[in-house]
Backbone of each chain as ProteinMPNN parsed JSONL, in Angstrom:
{"seq_chain_A": "MHWELELVLYLFLIISAIVSLYVKDLLTAVVSLSVFSFILAMLFVSMGAIDVGFTEAVIGAGVTGVLFIVMIYKTSRRSND", "coords_chain_A": {"N_chain_A": [[37.46, 8.781, 19.048], [38.331, 5.719, 20.548], [37.359, 2.411, 20.021], [36.212, 0.772, 21.825], [35.721, 2.146, 24.742], [34.021, 3.235, 23.328], [31.754, 1.426, 22.877], [31.959, 0.483, 26.302], [30.419, 2.914, 26.823], [27.938, 3.017, 25.807], [26.914, 1.203, 26.986], [26.3, 1.48, 29.398], [24.84, 3.328, 28.904], [22.293, 2.178, 27.806], [21.758, 0.504, 30.002], [21.556, 1.738, 32.369], [19.402, 3.209, 30.98], [17.434, 0.994, 30.939], [17.05, 0.571, 33.982], [16.636, 3.001, 34.801], [13.303, 2.659, 33.803], [12.504, 0.398, 35.035], [12.659, 0.512, 37.887], [12.037, 0.203, 41.418], [11.809, 2.52, 43.289], [10.98, 6.325, 43.358], [12.68, 8.306, 43.215], [15.275, 7.199, 42.603], [14.349, 6.373, 39.911], [14.545, 8.944, 38.725], [17.171, 10.013, 39.319], [18.611, 7.946, 37.727], [17.828, 8.524, 35.796], [19.126, 11.376, 35.394], [22.359, 9.78, 35.279], [21.936, 8.593, 32.704], [21.463, 11.032, 30.797], [23.716, 12.478, 31.208], [25.922, 10.413, 30.235], [24.761, 9.918, 27.602], [25.56, 12.817, 27.277], [28.477, 12.713, 26.797], [28.989, 11.282, 24.093], [27.398, 12.375, 22.448], [29.618, 14.12, 22.45], [32.076, 12.821, 21.637], [31.001, 12.266, 19.077], [31.217, 14.464, 18.022], [29.662, 16.512, 18.251], [30.036, 18.799, 19.904], [27.956, 21.208, 20.924], [26.068, 20.481, 21.009], [26.139, 18.078, 22.948], [27.08, 20.088, 25.272], [24.415, 21.064, 25.871], [22.812, 18.764, 26.535], [24.16, 17.795, 28.831], [23.87, 20.31, 30.317], [21.148, 20.94, 30.759], [19.538, 17.972, 30.4], [20.662, 16.475, 32.298], [21.204, 18.533, 34.56], [19.063, 20.326, 35.269], [16.234, 19.181, 35.063], [16.969, 17.217, 36.108], [16.309, 18.458, 38.912], [13.685, 19.436, 38.704], [12.115, 17.023, 38.06], [12.386, 15.89, 41.055], [11.462, 17.92, 42.139], [8.415, 17.365, 42.027], [8.711, 14.7, 42.845], [8.236, 15.24, 45.382], [5.534, 17.012, 46.11], [3.369, 14.936, 45.012], [2.353, 11.851, 45.891], [2.066, 8.653, 46.649], [-0.201, 6.695, 45.883], [-0.728, 3.964, 47.306], [0.461, 1.842, 49.846], [2.322, 0.32, 49.06]], "CA_chain_A": [[37.219, 8.471, 20.411], [38.48, 4.648, 20.964], [35.542, 2.691, 20.051], [35.909, 0.056, 22.714], [35.483, 3.29, 25.314], [32.654, 4.059, 23.591], [30.839, 0.637, 23.516], [31.262, 0.693, 26.988], [29.256, 3.401, 27.142], [26.937, 2.189, 25.152], [26.342, -0.7, 27.156], [25.965, 1.85, 30.425], [23.851, 4.04, 28.593], [20.759, 1.052, 27.961], [21.774, -0.187, 31.8], [21.226, 3.023, 32.78], [17.877, 3.552, 30.738], [16.973, -0.069, 32.093], [17.338, 0.923, 35.474], [15.225, 3.596, 35.465], [12.151, 2.592, 32.974], [11.911, -0.795, 35.966], [12.77, 0.245, 39.216], [10.261, 0.949, 42.326], [11.599, 3.972, 43.637], [11.066, 6.782, 41.874], [13.715, 8.683, 43.426], [16.075, 6.364, 41.662], [15.086, 6.438, 38.208], [15.587, 10.119, 38.552], [19.183, 9.735, 39.461], [19.521, 7.196, 37.319], [17.674, 9.006, 33.904], [20.162, 12.205, 35.115], [23.401, 9.889, 34.634], [21.338, 8.218, 31.18], [22.37, 12.158, 30.304], [25.321, 12.647, 31.477], [26.544, 9.011, 29.511], [24.842, 10.265, 26.46], [26.44, 13.464, 26.481], [29.09, 12.424, 26.607], [29.077, 10.2, 23.515], [26.992, 12.882, 21.199], [30.971, 14.538, 22.25], [32.305, 11.744, 21.181], [30.639, 12.119, 18.179], [31.778, 15.575, 16.784], [28.406, 17.642, 18.214], [30.061, 19.761, 21.313], [27.4, 22.117, 21.319], [24.24, 19.605, 21.385], [26.119, 17.547, 24.442], [26.728, 20.77, 26.009], [23.091, 21.436, 26.095], [22.08, 18.065, 26.944], [24.04, 17.842, 29.63], [22.737, 21.717, 31.171], [19.47, 20.627, 30.496], [19.231, 16.858, 30.996], [21.345, 16.657, 34.144], [20.893, 19.416, 35.622], [17.547, 21.26, 35.329], [14.854, 18.085, 34.651], [16.211, 16.474, 37.481], [15.571, 19.115, 39.449], [11.864, 19.881, 38.742], [11.305, 15.902, 38.449], [12.217, 15.939, 42.498], [10.349, 18.726, 42.902], [7.461, 17.461, 41.578], [7.883, 13.644, 43.327], [8.218, 15.508, 46.771], [5.14, 17.429, 45.815], [3.142, 13.912, 44.893], [2.418, 11.659, 46.935], [1.563, 7.04, 46.468], [-1.706, 5.987, 46.128], [-0.735, 2.772, 47.428], [1.517, 1.671, 50.5], [3.352, -1.506, 49.46]], "C_chain_A": [[38.039, 6.905, 19.857], [37.072, 3.699, 20.637], [35.007, 0.991, 20.351], [35.305, 0.604, 24.195], [33.691, 3.182, 25.007], [31.072, 2.441, 22.667], [30.337, 0.188, 25.024], [30.65, 1.678, 27.494], [27.887, 3.471, 26.759], [25.816, 1.422, 25.6], [25.432, 0.427, 28.519], [24.778, 2.423, 30.027], [22.116, 3.318, 28.137], [20.987, 0.525, 29.387], [20.916, 0.795, 32.297], [19.271, 3.481, 32.61], [17.192, 2.625, 31.046], [15.673, 0.583, 33.102], [15.987, 2.185, 36.31], [14.104, 3.734, 35.162], [11.498, 1.444, 34.153], [12.197, -0.068, 37.725], [12.154, 1.217, 39.708], [10.189, 2.423, 42.674], [11.564, 5.172, 42.818], [12.411, 8.191, 41.629], [14.653, 8.302, 43.044], [16.137, 6.792, 40.083], [14.973, 8.108, 37.646], [16.672, 10.41, 38.181], [19.666, 9.036, 38.333], [18.975, 7.948, 35.43], [18.999, 10.389, 34.524], [21.37, 11.147, 34.372], [23.016, 9.296, 33.067], [22.162, 9.834, 30.344], [22.727, 12.732, 30.139], [25.719, 11.659, 30.159], [26.27, 9.716, 27.64], [24.967, 12.297, 25.775], [27.93, 14.038, 26.457], [29.812, 11.752, 24.931], [28.474, 11.0, 21.743], [28.475, 13.673, 21.697], [31.672, 14.737, 21.651], [31.941, 11.592, 19.816], [31.057, 13.651, 16.949], [31.143, 16.746, 17.451], [28.477, 18.496, 19.913], [29.122, 20.457, 21.568], [25.975, 21.172, 22.013], [24.335, 18.645, 22.365], [26.494, 18.085, 25.595], [25.147, 21.191, 26.46], [22.241, 20.237, 26.933], [22.579, 17.722, 28.159], [24.29, 18.659, 31.033], [21.828, 20.562, 30.583], [19.063, 18.876, 31.345], [19.123, 16.461, 32.149], [21.452, 17.232, 34.67], [19.467, 19.912, 36.188], [16.401, 20.498, 35.591], [15.733, 17.836, 35.701], [15.643, 17.309, 38.761], [14.55, 19.335, 39.72], [11.705, 18.161, 38.502], [11.347, 15.727, 39.921], [11.302, 16.506, 43.118], [8.877, 18.362, 42.573], [6.925, 15.58, 42.301], [8.038, 13.93, 45.011], [6.685, 15.935, 46.899], [4.094, 16.912, 45.577], [3.36, 12.641, 46.031], [1.537, 9.583, 46.446], [0.727, 6.466, 46.346], [-1.763, 4.894, 47.13], [0.326, 2.709, 48.249], [2.315, 0.592, 50.778], [5.087, -0.805, 48.985]], "O_chain_A": [[38.377, 6.936, 18.674], [35.94, 4.098, 20.91], [34.177, 0.265, 19.803], [34.57, -0.135, 24.85], [32.689, 3.105, 25.718], [29.962, 2.603, 22.16], [29.218, -0.235, 25.313], [30.236, 1.533, 28.644], [26.93, 3.934, 27.379], [24.693, 1.097, 25.215], [24.217, 0.307, 28.676], [23.73, 2.161, 30.616], [21.049, 3.93, 28.184], [19.961, 0.019, 29.84], [19.728, 0.652, 32.589], [18.381, 3.816, 33.393], [16.114, 2.975, 31.527], [14.475, 0.865, 33.115], [15.211, 2.31, 37.257], [13.449, 4.597, 35.746], [10.278, 1.423, 34.32], [11.57, -0.603, 38.64], [11.788, 2.318, 39.295], [9.283, 3.247, 42.553], [12.042, 5.15, 41.683], [12.863, 8.758, 40.634], [15.419, 9.265, 43.013], [17.021, 7.216, 39.339], [15.228, 8.472, 36.499], [17.125, 10.89, 37.142], [20.785, 9.247, 37.867], [19.549, 7.869, 34.343], [20.021, 10.245, 33.853], [21.574, 11.325, 33.171], [23.846, 9.561, 32.197], [23.116, 9.799, 29.567], [22.576, 13.605, 29.284], [25.811, 12.216, 29.065], [27.118, 9.921, 26.772], [24.705, 12.848, 24.706], [28.41, 15.151, 26.239], [31.024, 11.792, 24.719], [28.741, 10.671, 20.587], [28.611, 14.244, 20.615], [32.119, 15.756, 21.124], [32.579, 10.717, 19.231], [31.131, 13.778, 15.727], [31.696, 17.845, 17.408], [27.591, 18.727, 20.735], [29.117, 20.605, 22.79], [25.271, 21.228, 23.022], [23.31, 18.166, 22.85], [26.492, 17.489, 26.673], [24.974, 21.669, 27.581], [21.328, 20.469, 27.725], [21.708, 17.275, 28.907], [24.634, 18.285, 32.154], [22.095, 19.483, 30.053], [18.525, 18.669, 32.433], [18.17, 16.174, 32.874], [21.918, 16.844, 35.741], [18.999, 19.834, 37.323], [15.528, 21.0, 36.298], [15.214, 18.384, 36.673], [14.722, 16.915, 39.477], [14.226, 19.479, 40.898], [10.625, 17.954, 39.057], [10.245, 15.351, 40.322], [10.579, 16.173, 44.058], [8.069, 19.222, 42.923], [5.787, 15.118, 42.377], [7.973, 13.003, 45.818], [6.182, 15.313, 47.834], [3.193, 17.744, 45.687], [4.303, 12.529, 46.814], [0.418, 9.552, 45.935], [0.838, 5.336, 46.822], [-2.776, 4.822, 47.826], [1.317, 3.32, 47.85], [2.795, 0.072, 51.786], [6.083, -1.525, 49.054]]}, "seq_chain_B": "MKQSSDSPIILLLSRVISPYIMLFGLYVIFHGHYSPGGGFQGGAMLAASILLIRISAEEKVYELQFKKSFDIPLGAFGVLIFFGVGLTAMLLGGNFLDYHFLPMDWMSKADIRAMGILLIEVGVGLAVMTILVAIYDNLLEGEDA", "coords_chain_B": {"N_chain_B": [[11.914, 24.429, 49.122], [9.622, 21.99, 50.946], [10.235, 20.018, 52.299], [13.092, 20.525, 52.192], [16.214, 20.194, 53.554], [17.779, 20.395, 56.865], [20.491, 19.994, 57.18], [23.829, 21.781, 57.447], [25.948, 20.966, 55.778], [25.337, 20.382, 53.431], [23.871, 23.034, 52.785], [26.413, 24.63, 53.269], [28.178, 23.975, 50.836], [26.727, 23.747, 48.302], [26.756, 26.422, 48.582], [29.694, 27.373, 48.1], [29.957, 26.122, 45.606], [28.532, 27.429, 43.783], [28.844, 29.893, 43.239], [30.599, 29.109, 41.388], [29.68, 27.898, 39.491], [28.213, 29.704, 38.47], [29.348, 31.928, 37.561], [30.829, 30.471, 35.41], [28.612, 30.204, 33.449], [28.757, 32.874, 32.915], [30.917, 32.859, 31.632], [30.511, 31.191, 28.433], [29.017, 32.17, 27.902], [29.613, 34.8, 27.661], [31.861, 34.002, 25.189], [30.384, 32.626, 23.602], [29.922, 33.921, 20.969], [32.435, 32.13, 19.179], [33.424, 29.833, 20.231], [31.968, 26.413, 21.562], [28.837, 27.083, 22.688], [26.979, 29.309, 23.768], [23.74, 31.751, 24.264], [22.106, 29.409, 25.051], [22.411, 27.341, 26.303], [24.374, 29.12, 28.41], [22.799, 30.542, 29.297], [21.155, 27.538, 31.148], [23.316, 27.235, 32.206], [23.581, 29.194, 34.493], [20.569, 28.74, 35.459], [20.942, 26.669, 36.492], [22.416, 27.41, 38.625], [21.019, 29.109, 39.841], [19.717, 27.393, 40.8], [20.922, 25.425, 42.417], [20.415, 26.969, 44.893], [18.105, 27.125, 45.61], [16.866, 24.992, 45.703], [19.022, 23.71, 48.491], [18.607, 26.206, 50.131], [16.404, 27.051, 52.509], [13.597, 29.495, 52.057], [13.804, 32.172, 52.846], [16.572, 32.609, 52.284], [16.768, 32.482, 49.634], [15.587, 34.297, 48.317], [17.008, 36.553, 49.329], [18.821, 36.229, 46.65], [17.735, 36.136, 44.909], [15.589, 37.448, 43.054], [11.941, 36.243, 43.71], [10.132, 37.632, 42.462], [11.212, 38.922, 40.264], [11.223, 37.135, 38.121], [9.435, 36.549, 36.126], [9.591, 39.046, 34.854], [12.213, 40.676, 34.205], [12.813, 37.586, 32.17], [10.614, 39.045, 30.478], [12.151, 41.484, 29.844], [14.814, 40.2, 28.192], [13.568, 39.315, 26.343], [12.998, 41.75, 24.968], [15.101, 42.464, 24.711], [16.447, 41.015, 22.893], [14.236, 41.109, 20.652], [15.121, 43.469, 20.328], [17.387, 44.849, 19.166], [16.943, 42.88, 16.731], [15.182, 44.361, 15.853], [15.832, 47.071, 15.212], [17.845, 46.779, 13.677], [16.231, 46.373, 11.412], [14.647, 48.766, 11.21], [16.817, 50.471, 10.818], [16.903, 49.706, 7.881], [17.9, 47.43, 7.47], [17.757, 43.601, 6.438], [16.111, 42.161, 9.249], [17.518, 41.118, 13.182], [20.382, 42.048, 11.237], [23.144, 42.038, 11.902], [24.741, 44.668, 10.647], [23.797, 46.674, 10.126], [23.818, 47.982, 12.599], [23.3, 50.928, 14.473], [26.3, 52.465, 15.258], [28.674, 53.834, 14.601], [31.117, 54.023, 15.876], [32.994, 51.973, 14.99], [34.094, 49.843, 13.624], [32.776, 47.521, 10.754], [33.093, 44.614, 11.289], [33.927, 44.636, 13.734], [31.118, 45.962, 14.557], [28.993, 43.952, 14.101], [29.951, 41.144, 15.445], [29.467, 42.483, 17.994], [26.603, 43.003, 17.792], [25.943, 39.855, 17.731], [26.333, 39.29, 20.136], [24.894, 41.529, 21.964], [22.865, 39.694, 21.067], [23.357, 36.754, 21.957], [23.438, 37.923, 25.216], [19.96, 38.728, 25.865], [18.928, 36.204, 25.32], [20.283, 34.554, 27.085], [19.41, 35.674, 29.333], [16.702, 35.484, 29.285], [16.552, 32.58, 28.694], [17.456, 32.187, 32.123], [16.16, 33.141, 33.831], [13.386, 31.878, 32.781], [13.269, 29.522, 33.257], [14.131, 28.84, 36.521], [11.74, 30.264, 36.648], [9.822, 28.571, 36.041], [10.664, 26.689, 38.024], [9.725, 27.888, 40.327], [7.016, 28.278, 39.922], [5.749, 25.712, 40.429], [6.32, 25.325, 43.26], [4.409, 26.767, 44.019], [2.208, 27.711, 46.788], [2.564, 26.734, 48.429], [3.327, 25.954, 52.235], [5.545, 26.807, 52.76]], "CA_chain_B": [[10.93, 23.111, 49.562], [9.217, 22.168, 52.35], [10.945, 18.713, 52.532], [14.537, 20.867, 52.457], [17.041, 19.238, 55.001], [18.247, 21.718, 57.654], [21.707, 20.222, 57.216], [24.377, 23.153, 57.305], [26.785, 20.812, 55.046], [24.69, 20.832, 52.068], [24.356, 24.523, 52.059], [27.367, 25.029, 53.133], [28.435, 23.017, 49.458], [26.088, 24.596, 47.639], [26.509, 27.975, 48.463], [30.714, 27.39, 47.659], [30.218, 25.938, 44.287], [26.931, 27.903, 43.336], [29.124, 30.639, 42.201], [31.292, 29.777, 40.16], [28.895, 27.324, 37.857], [28.053, 30.833, 38.25], [30.749, 32.635, 36.784], [31.422, 29.928, 34.316], [27.712, 30.272, 32.981], [29.339, 33.733, 31.878], [31.664, 33.011, 30.401], [30.134, 30.623, 28.197], [27.373, 33.772, 27.137], [30.697, 35.944, 26.686], [32.446, 33.362, 24.789], [29.527, 31.768, 22.501], [30.288, 33.361, 19.098], [33.68, 32.292, 18.656], [33.849, 28.894, 20.469], [30.969, 25.904, 22.033], [27.807, 27.292, 23.75], [25.71, 30.047, 23.666], [23.407, 32.009, 25.496], [21.103, 29.203, 25.948], [23.498, 26.647, 27.343], [24.877, 29.984, 29.498], [21.215, 30.866, 30.446], [20.824, 27.342, 31.811], [23.965, 26.708, 33.366], [23.331, 30.337, 35.41], [19.523, 28.927, 36.024], [21.037, 25.742, 36.6], [23.46, 27.944, 39.948], [19.9, 30.014, 40.683], [18.158, 26.472, 41.626], [21.473, 24.936, 43.461], [20.122, 27.792, 46.296], [16.744, 27.2, 46.172], [16.291, 23.765, 46.801], [18.79, 23.647, 49.655], [17.675, 26.473, 50.642], [14.717, 27.732, 52.602], [12.881, 30.511, 51.382], [14.076, 33.259, 53.422], [18.035, 32.906, 52.271], [16.807, 32.039, 48.649], [15.039, 35.305, 48.376], [18.33, 37.047, 49.047], [19.37, 36.102, 46.011], [17.226, 36.104, 43.196], [13.954, 37.625, 44.417], [10.392, 35.723, 43.004], [9.277, 38.617, 41.908], [11.869, 39.518, 38.907], [11.346, 36.35, 37.631], [8.924, 37.007, 34.322], [9.873, 41.076, 34.042], [13.764, 39.429, 33.956], [12.667, 36.519, 31.123], [10.119, 39.644, 28.967], [12.854, 42.238, 29.377], [15.582, 38.957, 27.925], [13.224, 39.321, 25.144], [12.641, 42.487, 24.873], [16.372, 42.704, 23.78], [15.852, 39.888, 21.488], [13.523, 41.828, 19.472], [15.178, 44.933, 20.051], [18.4, 44.479, 18.37], [16.784, 42.811, 15.646], [14.174, 45.417, 15.321], [16.057, 48.069, 14.931], [18.29, 46.275, 12.036], [15.4, 46.242, 10.628], [14.119, 50.072, 10.786], [17.567, 50.72, 9.999], [17.338, 49.265, 6.745], [18.82, 46.074, 6.998], [17.157, 42.565, 6.938], [15.407, 41.076, 10.757], [18.94, 40.608, 12.553], [21.048, 42.348, 10.41], [24.101, 43.222, 12.794], [25.698, 45.275, 9.943], [23.383, 47.986, 9.888], [23.569, 48.891, 14.007], [23.75, 52.335, 14.524], [27.035, 51.797, 16.257], [29.685, 53.836, 14.063], [32.609, 54.332, 15.998], [33.469, 50.503, 15.438], [34.667, 48.692, 12.33], [32.16, 46.478, 10.436], [32.908, 43.537, 11.967], [32.506, 44.447, 15.088], [30.057, 46.036, 14.736], [28.57, 42.268, 14.065], [30.95, 41.194, 16.835], [29.069, 42.979, 19.151], [25.872, 42.085, 17.452], [25.418, 38.634, 18.545], [26.967, 39.119, 21.266], [23.69, 41.699, 22.453], [21.483, 38.925, 21.299], [23.199, 36.196, 23.451], [23.064, 38.697, 26.268], [18.757, 38.374, 25.791], [19.2, 35.035, 24.74], [20.881, 33.857, 28.349], [18.801, 36.073, 30.269], [15.662, 35.358, 29.103], [16.289, 31.067, 29.336], [18.06, 31.874, 33.095], [14.958, 33.449, 34.44], [11.95, 31.414, 32.862], [14.025, 27.808, 33.825], [13.929, 29.822, 36.878], [10.172, 30.532, 36.916], [9.033, 27.316, 36.222], [10.664, 25.6, 39.527], [8.926, 29.129, 41.377], [5.86, 28.571, 39.92], [5.93, 24.332, 41.065], [6.323, 25.258, 44.97], [3.313, 28.462, 44.372], [0.961, 27.738, 47.262], [3.472, 26.441, 49.287], [3.086, 27.569, 53.051], [7.345, 26.493, 53.553]], "C_chain_B": [[10.53, 23.059, 51.123], [10.227, 21.368, 53.217], [12.701, 19.268, 52.423], [15.487, 20.047, 53.587], [17.493, 20.513, 55.481], [20.11, 21.812, 57.83], [23.159, 21.404, 56.886], [25.7, 23.019, 56.221], [26.373, 20.654, 54.055], [24.405, 22.258, 51.71], [25.423, 25.279, 51.962], [28.651, 24.909, 51.582], [28.159, 23.188, 48.727], [26.707, 25.972, 47.587], [28.961, 27.948, 48.254], [30.591, 26.932, 46.339], [29.165, 26.439, 43.601], [27.967, 28.72, 42.195], [30.242, 31.026, 40.654], [30.807, 28.639, 39.125], [28.344, 28.715, 37.911], [28.337, 31.627, 36.785], [31.209, 31.02, 35.053], [29.802, 29.705, 33.354], [27.966, 31.885, 31.853], [29.83, 33.806, 31.472], [31.236, 32.35, 29.169], [29.429, 31.607, 27.128], [28.133, 33.779, 26.725], [31.915, 35.044, 25.507], [31.185, 32.791, 23.307], [29.598, 32.302, 21.4], [31.402, 32.771, 18.742], [33.914, 30.389, 19.475], [31.818, 27.455, 21.118], [30.675, 26.783, 22.576], [27.508, 28.227, 23.034], [24.904, 30.476, 24.45], [22.201, 31.3, 25.755], [21.125, 28.236, 26.761], [23.821, 28.034, 28.61], [23.204, 29.889, 30.029], [20.966, 29.436, 31.995], [21.89, 27.049, 32.938], [23.269, 29.01, 34.602], [21.925, 30.262, 36.512], [20.477, 27.957, 37.169], [21.746, 26.515, 39.035], [21.792, 27.965, 40.855], [19.445, 28.519, 41.591], [18.844, 25.395, 42.45], [20.939, 25.25, 44.954], [18.918, 27.281, 46.972], [16.668, 25.413, 46.539], [17.204, 23.328, 47.778], [18.903, 23.974, 50.236], [16.332, 27.038, 51.567], [14.665, 28.986, 52.156], [13.012, 32.117, 51.18], [15.337, 33.372, 53.165], [17.505, 32.816, 50.825], [16.655, 33.313, 48.08], [16.401, 36.656, 48.4], [18.982, 36.955, 47.875], [19.53, 36.091, 44.584], [15.741, 36.261, 43.536], [12.919, 36.99, 43.202], [10.091, 36.472, 41.74], [10.265, 39.157, 40.645], [11.771, 38.377, 37.793], [11.419, 36.846, 35.686], [9.472, 38.566, 33.978], [10.999, 40.554, 33.777], [13.31, 39.126, 32.594], [12.04, 38.241, 29.971], [11.46, 40.658, 28.912], [14.142, 41.661, 29.042], [15.03, 38.992, 26.22], [13.03, 40.395, 24.229], [14.555, 43.022, 24.354], [16.632, 42.127, 22.909], [15.72, 40.408, 20.251], [13.985, 43.009, 19.088], [16.111, 45.337, 19.487], [17.829, 43.947, 16.909], [15.659, 43.869, 14.654], [15.008, 47.116, 14.432], [17.066, 48.39, 13.519], [17.0, 46.378, 11.701], [14.599, 47.851, 9.885], [15.594, 51.017, 10.357], [18.413, 50.642, 8.378], [17.643, 48.235, 6.272], [17.577, 44.862, 7.198], [16.729, 42.348, 9.008], [16.626, 40.905, 10.991], [20.219, 41.521, 12.021], [22.273, 43.189, 10.901], [24.21, 44.371, 12.483], [25.5, 46.272, 9.951], [22.577, 48.95, 11.424], [23.748, 49.971, 13.59], [25.075, 52.215, 16.097], [28.332, 52.165, 14.96], [30.758, 54.013, 14.098], [33.518, 52.5, 16.25], [33.844, 50.232, 14.349], [33.38, 47.93, 11.573], [31.854, 45.249, 10.754], [33.017, 43.324, 13.213], [31.931, 45.16, 15.739], [28.739, 44.184, 14.688], [28.788, 41.766, 14.856], [29.718, 40.95, 17.798], [27.252, 42.857, 19.031], [25.005, 41.235, 17.857], [25.983, 38.789, 19.503], [25.545, 39.522, 22.384], [22.944, 40.055, 22.741], [21.895, 37.757, 21.781], [22.682, 36.47, 24.807], [21.308, 38.55, 26.849], [18.998, 37.138, 25.843], [19.138, 34.052, 26.416], [19.781, 34.68, 29.213], [17.381, 35.811, 30.606], [15.361, 33.712, 29.184], [16.193, 31.234, 31.138], [16.422, 32.227, 33.672], [13.513, 32.557, 34.234], [12.124, 29.939, 33.311], [13.121, 28.522, 35.602], [12.412, 30.098, 37.848], [9.683, 29.33, 37.266], [8.927, 26.667, 37.357], [9.802, 26.427, 40.487], [7.453, 28.888, 41.382], [5.277, 26.744, 40.379], [6.027, 24.298, 42.011], [5.069, 26.017, 44.862], [2.957, 27.647, 45.424], [0.768, 26.815, 48.277], [3.238, 26.627, 50.421], [4.523, 26.991, 53.636], [7.577, 27.792, 54.474]], "O_chain_B": [[10.894, 23.719, 52.096], [10.817, 21.671, 54.254], [13.556, 18.397, 52.579], [14.987, 19.266, 54.397], [17.606, 21.524, 54.789], [20.837, 22.723, 58.225], [23.221, 21.733, 55.701], [26.367, 23.961, 55.793], [27.311, 20.812, 53.274], [24.621, 22.699, 50.581], [25.649, 26.19, 51.166], [29.662, 25.59, 51.409], [28.97, 22.983, 47.824], [27.098, 26.498, 46.545], [29.34, 29.109, 48.411], [31.409, 27.569, 45.675], [28.83, 25.742, 42.643], [28.059, 28.526, 40.983], [30.535, 31.866, 39.804], [31.416, 28.451, 38.072], [27.761, 28.813, 36.831], [27.862, 31.806, 35.664], [31.833, 31.086, 33.994], [29.942, 28.896, 32.437], [27.62, 32.075, 30.687], [29.828, 34.697, 30.623], [31.685, 33.107, 28.309], [29.403, 31.655, 25.898], [28.28, 33.203, 25.647], [32.842, 35.734, 25.081], [31.536, 32.696, 22.131], [29.399, 31.521, 20.47], [31.461, 32.887, 17.518], [34.847, 29.794, 18.935], [30.689, 27.914, 20.94], [31.515, 27.528, 23.081], [27.657, 28.208, 21.812], [24.93, 29.908, 25.542], [21.28, 31.831, 26.377], [20.339, 28.035, 27.687], [23.424, 27.794, 29.75], [22.69, 29.26, 30.955], [20.749, 29.703, 33.177], [21.66, 26.747, 34.109], [22.286, 29.324, 35.274], [21.751, 30.879, 37.563], [20.713, 28.295, 38.329], [21.472, 26.091, 40.158], [21.411, 27.347, 41.849], [18.972, 28.515, 42.727], [18.189, 24.57, 43.086], [20.907, 24.469, 45.905], [18.656, 27.062, 48.155], [16.417, 24.89, 47.625], [16.674, 22.394, 48.379], [19.243, 23.375, 51.256], [15.312, 27.411, 50.988], [15.705, 29.576, 51.864], [12.71, 32.921, 50.298], [15.752, 34.363, 53.765], [18.329, 33.635, 50.42], [17.542, 33.624, 47.286], [16.559, 37.497, 47.514], [19.967, 37.693, 47.883], [20.378, 36.066, 43.692], [14.961, 35.488, 44.093], [13.083, 37.214, 42.003], [9.896, 36.157, 40.566], [9.699, 40.06, 40.029], [12.183, 38.617, 36.658], [12.2, 37.147, 34.782], [9.682, 39.012, 32.85], [10.875, 39.721, 32.879], [13.304, 40.038, 31.768], [12.698, 38.607, 28.997], [11.941, 40.671, 27.779], [15.026, 42.403, 29.471], [15.705, 38.796, 25.209], [12.906, 40.238, 23.014], [14.846, 43.987, 23.647], [17.129, 42.705, 21.942], [16.42, 40.373, 19.239], [13.667, 43.627, 18.072], [15.9, 46.48, 19.08], [18.232, 44.556, 15.918], [15.442, 44.045, 13.455], [14.716, 47.838, 13.478], [17.176, 49.344, 12.748], [16.956, 47.116, 12.685], [14.189, 48.078, 8.747], [15.517, 52.06, 9.708], [19.471, 51.031, 7.883], [17.72, 47.933, 5.081], [16.613, 45.068, 7.935], [17.647, 42.575, 9.796], [17.359, 40.62, 10.045], [21.148, 41.5, 12.828], [22.539, 44.362, 10.639], [23.997, 45.277, 13.288], [26.395, 47.109, 9.845], [21.685, 49.788, 11.56], [24.271, 50.196, 12.498], [24.903, 52.01, 17.298], [28.911, 51.238, 14.392], [31.523, 54.166, 13.146], [34.234, 52.04, 17.14], [33.943, 51.426, 14.067], [32.723, 47.699, 12.588], [30.743, 44.734, 10.628], [32.558, 42.382, 13.859], [31.927, 45.284, 16.964], [27.877, 43.767, 15.461], [27.774, 41.631, 15.541], [29.176, 39.929, 18.222], [26.611, 42.644, 20.06], [23.842, 41.403, 18.224], [26.232, 37.622, 19.805], [25.07, 38.754, 23.22], [22.626, 39.451, 23.765], [20.911, 37.199, 22.266], [21.892, 35.789, 25.461], [21.147, 38.303, 28.044], [19.524, 36.961, 26.942], [18.309, 33.218, 26.78], [19.208, 33.882, 29.955], [16.879, 35.855, 31.729], [14.266, 33.337, 29.603], [15.249, 30.688, 31.709], [15.644, 31.293, 33.863], [12.669, 32.46, 35.125], [11.166, 29.263, 33.689], [11.907, 28.63, 35.776], [12.129, 30.123, 39.046], [9.234, 28.985, 38.36], [7.911, 26.171, 37.843], [9.185, 25.847, 41.38], [6.709, 29.117, 42.336], [4.085, 26.753, 40.688], [5.888, 23.132, 42.38], [4.462, 25.886, 45.925], [3.377, 26.515, 45.184], [-0.207, 26.294, 48.819], [2.706, 27.737, 50.435], [4.637, 26.743, 54.836], [8.619, 27.914, 55.118]]}, "name": "protein", "num_of_chains": 2, "seq": "MHWELELVLYLFLIISAIVSLYVKDLLTAVVSLSVFSFILAMLFVSMGAIDVGFTEAVIGAGVTGVLFIVMIYKTSRRSNDMKQSSDSPIILLLSRVISPYIMLFGLYVIFHGHYSPGGGFQGGAMLAASILLIRISAEEKVYELQFKKSFDIPLGAFGVLIFFGVGLTAMLLGGNFLDYHFLPMDWMSKADIRAMGILLIEVGVGLAVMTILVAIYDNLLEGEDA"}
């Protein structure tokens, strides 16, 4: 892959990680974490590890997102700010 | 889920997409021995297609697709397939998971090896799919939805 494209992917990877750490809304954090996993899967594929990228896309962007969303709906925030 | 929306559009879209994800998961499992993918990835895709229906529909609907009580028994059956193939090869004189010794004499040796890894991948895929769905069901347990 062209290195310019990989550089853009790395930039979005870091941006999505920082967003999911510092955002207040938990649902936004989960979606941002799914974006992180998907970009990471594309980087794995571009590095030639197709199996690892496949697993990361299915587990990281699919199943754990569902499980996190379930846990958000099962719990509630203590303060109302 | 208790907070699942009653929107018919979401339910319709998940009902359209879910069988295609399931078909691709089966493709990944059955072509796992000579292309990227395999039992774990295919099983996770099958679990994703079942979870898609589970988060968009209510309990009465998703019980029709895959019953909650089938989770753990089918997962145990997948593990039984894996260890059954391995121990059969071991009892017939080979090492653990040595497909060369499986009792399928009507095929050539190369075909026996290909069929052995296929059986292993089916077992792994079944176990991964049912256990991922079982995690979801246990998280929602006790909720009067």
